[in-house]
C-alpha positions as a Markdown table, in Angstrom:
| # | Residue | x | y | z |
|---|---|---|---|---|
| 1 | Met | -5.5 | 40.6 | 27.7 |
| 2 | His | -7.3 | 38.2 | 25.8 |
| 3 | Gln | -10.9 | 37.7 | 26.9 |
| 4 | Gly | -11.4 | 35.3 | 29.4 |
| 5 | Asp | -10.9 | 31.8 | 30.0 |
| 6 | Ile | -13.1 | 28.6 | 29.1 |
| 7 | Ser | -13.1 | 25.2 | 29.9 |
| 8 | Ala | -12.6 | 22.6 | 27.1 |
| 9 | Ala | -16.6 | 21.8 | 27.4 |
| 10 | Glu | -17.4 | 25.6 | 26.8 |
| 11 | Ala | -15.1 | 25.4 | 23.7 |
| 12 | Tyr | -16.4 | 22.5 | 22.3 |
| 13 | Gln | -19.6 | 24.1 | 22.8 |
| 14 | Arg | -18.9 | 27.2 | 21.3 |
| 15 | Leu | -17.4 | 25.6 | 18.0 |
| 16 | Gln | -20.8 | 23.5 | 18.0 |
| 17 | Asn | -23.1 | 26.7 | 18.4 |
| 18 | Asn | -20.8 | 28.9 | 15.9 |
| 19 | Ala | -19.8 | 28.2 | 12.3 |
| 20 | Ala | -17.5 | 30.5 | 12.3 |
| 21 | Ala | -15.9 | 29.9 | 15.6 |
| 22 | Val | -12.2 | 28.6 | 14.9 |
| 23 | Leu | -9.9 | 26.8 | 17.4 |
| 24 | Ile | -6.1 | 27.1 | 17.1 |
| 25 | Asp | -4.1 | 24.6 | 18.4 |
| 26 | Val | -1.0 | 26.4 | 19.2 |
| 27 | Arg | 1.1 | 23.3 | 20.5 |
| 28 | Thr | 4.1 | 22.2 | 18.9 |
| 29 | Gln | 4.3 | 19.5 | 15.6 |
| 30 | Pro | 6.1 | 16.8 | 17.9 |
| 31 | Glu | 2.8 | 17.2 | 20.4 |
| 32 | Trp | 0.3 | 16.7 | 18.0 |
| 33 | Val | 1.9 | 13.8 | 16.4 |
| 34 | Phe | 2.5 | 11.9 | 19.7 |
| 35 | Val | -0.1 | 13.5 | 21.5 |
| 36 | Gly | -3.2 | 14.0 | 19.5 |
| 37 | Val | -5.6 | 17.0 | 18.1 |
| 38 | Pro | -8.8 | 17.8 | 19.0 |
| 39 | Ala | -10.8 | 16.2 | 16.2 |
| 40 | Val | -13.2 | 19.3 | 15.3 |
| 41 | Glu | -13.5 | 20.5 | 11.3 |
| 42 | Arg | -12.6 | 24.0 | 11.8 |
| 43 | Leu | -9.5 | 23.3 | 13.5 |
| 44 | Ile | -5.9 | 25.6 | 12.9 |
| 45 | Arg | -2.8 | 24.3 | 14.1 |
| 46 | Leu | -0.2 | 27.0 | 14.2 |
| 47 | Ser | 2.8 | 26.8 | 16.9 |
| 48 | Trp | 2.9 | 29.6 | 19.6 |
| 49 | Gln | 6.6 | 29.0 | 19.8 |
| 50 | Val | 8.8 | 27.0 | 17.8 |
| 51 | Phe | 10.1 | 23.4 | 18.4 |
| 52 | Pro | 13.1 | 22.4 | 19.3 |
| 53 | Ser | 13.7 | 25.6 | 20.5 |
| 54 | Met | 10.5 | 26.9 | 21.7 |
| 55 | Gln | 11.7 | 30.5 | 20.9 |
| 56 | Val | 8.2 | 32.6 | 20.8 |
| 57 | Asn | 7.3 | 32.2 | 16.7 |
| 58 | Ala | 7.3 | 35.4 | 15.8 |
| 59 | Gln | 5.3 | 35.2 | 12.6 |
| 60 | Phe | 2.0 | 33.7 | 14.8 |
| 61 | Val | 0.2 | 36.5 | 14.3 |
| 62 | Ala | 1.2 | 37.7 | 11.2 |
| 63 | Glu | 0.1 | 33.8 | 9.8 |
| 64 | Ile | -3.2 | 34.6 | 11.4 |
| 65 | Glu | -4.0 | 37.7 | 9.9 |
| 66 | Gln | -3.3 | 35.7 | 6.2 |
| 67 | Met | -5.7 | 34.0 | 7.1 |
| 68 | Gly | -8.2 | 36.9 | 6.5 |
| 69 | Leu | -10.7 | 35.9 | 9.4 |
| 70 | Pro | -12.5 | 39.0 | 10.5 |
| 71 | Lys | -11.0 | 40.7 | 13.0 |
| 72 | Asp | -14.4 | 39.6 | 15.2 |
| 73 | Thr | -13.9 | 36.0 | 15.0 |
| 74 | Glu | -14.7 | 33.6 | 17.9 |
| 75 | Ile | -11.2 | 32.0 | 18.2 |
| 76 | Leu | -10.7 | 29.7 | 20.9 |
| 77 | Cys | -6.6 | 29.0 | 21.3 |
| 78 | Ile | -5.9 | 25.9 | 23.1 |
| 79 | Cys | -3.0 | 24.1 | 23.8 |
| 80 | Arg | -1.4 | 21.2 | 26.9 |
| 81 | Ser | -2.6 | 23.1 | 29.8 |
| 82 | Gly | -3.9 | 26.5 | 28.9 |
| 83 | Ala | -0.4 | 28.7 | 29.7 |
| 84 | Arg | 1.0 | 28.9 | 25.6 |
| 85 | Ser | -2.7 | 29.6 | 24.6 |
| 86 | Ala | -3.2 | 32.0 | 26.9 |
| 87 | Ser | 0.3 | 34.2 | 26.0 |
| 88 | Ala | -1.1 | 33.1 | 22.0 |
| 89 | Ala | -5.3 | 34.4 | 22.5 |
| 90 | Ser | -3.4 | 37.7 | 24.5 |
| 91 | Ala | -1.1 | 38.7 | 21.3 |
| 92 | Leu | -4.2 | 37.9 | 18.8 |
| 93 | Thr | -5.9 | 40.7 | 21.4 |
| 94 | Asp | -3.4 | 42.7 | 21.0 |
| 95 | Ala | -3.2 | 42.9 | 17.5 |
| 96 | Gly | -6.9 | 43.7 | 16.9 |
| 97 | Phe | -8.9 | 40.6 | 17.6 |
| 98 | Thr | -11.7 | 41.3 | 19.7 |
| 99 | Asn | -12.6 | 38.1 | 20.9 |
| 100 | Ala | -9.6 | 35.6 | 21.5 |
| 101 | Trp | -10.7 | 33.3 | 24.4 |
| 102 | Asn | -8.4 | 30.5 | 26.0 |
| 103 | Val | -9.4 | 27.1 | 26.6 |
| 104 | Ala | -8.1 | 26.8 | 30.0 |
| 105 | Gln | -6.6 | 23.0 | 30.8 |
| 106 | Gly | -5.9 | 23.1 | 27.1 |
| 107 | Phe | -5.6 | 19.2 | 25.4 |
| 108 | Glu | -4.3 | 17.7 | 28.6 |
| 109 | Gly | -5.1 | 18.7 | 31.6 |
| 110 | Asp | -3.0 | 19.0 | 34.7 |
| 111 | Lys | -0.8 | 16.4 | 36.2 |
| 112 | Asp | -2.4 | 13.9 | 38.0 |
| 113 | Ala | -1.0 | 12.2 | 41.5 |
| 114 | Gln | 1.7 | 9.9 | 39.2 |
| 115 | Gly | 2.8 | 13.2 | 37.3 |
| 116 | His | 0.9 | 11.8 | 34.0 |
| 117 | Arg | -1.5 | 14.6 | 31.9 |
| 118 | Gly | -4.7 | 13.5 | 30.1 |
| 119 | Thr | -6.5 | 12.4 | 32.8 |
| 120 | Leu | -7.6 | 15.5 | 35.1 |
| 121 | Gly | -8.7 | 18.6 | 33.5 |
| 122 | Gly | -8.6 | 19.4 | 29.7 |
| 123 | Trp | -10.1 | 18.4 | 26.3 |
| 124 | Lys | -8.9 | 14.8 | 26.6 |
| 125 | Ala | -10.4 | 14.0 | 30.6 |
| 126 | Ala | -13.4 | 15.9 | 29.1 |
| 127 | Ser | -14.5 | 13.0 | 26.6 |
| 128 | Leu | -14.2 | 15.4 | 23.8 |
| 129 | Pro | -13.1 | 14.0 | 20.3 |
| 130 | Trp | -10.0 | 14.0 | 19.2 |
| 131 | Val | -7.4 | 11.6 | 17.3 |
| 132 | Gln | -4.1 | 11.2 | 17.5 |
| 133 | Ser | -1.8 | 10.2 | 13.9 |
């Protein structure tokens, strides 16, 4: 199990306050391109699930380990809504990373009354910096 869930605003503050902290966006390449990504310096884009099959990326942890991050690095995982990122943070914890967190509500947050994301919870709704390709 990962360290816990934090809000998008708290994740952003941690990135501002800890020069060694990293944000891992575990969504897919189409999501990064069409929905946008957090605009932060220490952003790692590495999919937890491989598009289009959406099977778990069996190399996820190995690819993070190959980056040479110390095992005590503050790692903040984010996805669309907080589900995939929780799994990714837990997998990193199981691999010996001791400071992995899940960004609850993710980049787009929960669906609103009209069934749309991006307005109710998450990185975008918190008005945190982001860019779109």
